[in-house]
Each structure stands twice: as structure tokens, then as C-alpha cells.
C-alpha positions in Angstrom: 131.2 103.3 97.4 130.8 99.9 95.7 127.7 98.1 96.5 128.2 94.8 98.4 127.1 91.6 96.9 124.7 90.7 99.6 123.1 93.9 99.5 122.1 93.9 95.8 118.6 94.3 95.1 117.9 90.6 93.8 120.0 89.2 96.9 117.6 91.4 99.4 114.6 89.8 97.7 116.0 86.2 97.9 116.4 87.1 101.5 112.9 88.3 101.9 111.4 85.2 100.4 113.7 82.9 102.8 112.3 85.0 105.6 108.8 84.4 104.2 107.9 88.1 103.6 104.4 88.0 102.1 104.7 91.4 100.4 107.1 93.5 98.4 107.4 97.1 97.4 109.6 97.8 94.6 109.9 100.9 92.7 111.0 100.6 89.2 110.7 102.2 86.0 110.9 98.9 84.0 108.0 97.1 85.0 107.8 94.3 82.8 111.7 93.3 83.1 110.8 93.6 87.2 108.0 91.4 86.7 109.9 88.8 84.8 112.6 88.8 87.3 110.2 88.4 90.2 108.6 85.5 88.5 112.0 83.9 88.1 113.1 84.3 91.6 109.8 83.1 92.9 109.9 80.1 90.5 113.6 79.3 91.6 112.6 79.8 95.4 109.5 77.7 95.5 110.8 75.0 92.9 107.6 75.9 90.6 105.7 78.5 88.9 103.5 80.5 91.3 101.2 83.1 90.5 102.5 86.8 91.0 100.2 89.3 92.0 101.0 93.1 91.1 99.8 96.4 91.9 100.9 99.5 89.6 99.6 103.1 90.2 98.3 103.0 86.6 96.5 99.7 86.4 95.8 98.8 90.0 96.0 95.4 91.4 96.3 92.3 88.8 97.2 88.7 89.2 96.9 86.1 91.5 
């Protein structure tokens, strides 16, 4: 079954930003690519660069 456009991971994150969710949990094997995407989404949503705090199981909590 094809994934609906509104249910894409990027769209779900955009909806979460619009709903002012303070935290997102994302599992991904490409951490650098995901962090770049999240930084882009945050900048487009807020209209400016915002710090991106990241927690990984290998490096712990970083950012902010």
C-alpha cells in the first residue's frame, strides 16, 4: 500500500512543530542526514536558525 503524502515522516515532523511538540523521537540509521534535515525543518518553521539538541545511544545528549 502506498504511503499517503500527509503521512510522510517529514510531514509528520512538520505537523509536530506546528503543534508545538517539545520533543521528537526518531530512529534512523543515518544520523548526520537526519540532523541536517531536522535543522532545515526547524529553520523553515521558525524562520531562523535554532539550536538542535540531539541524544544518541552512542554519544549521549549534545547540543542546545
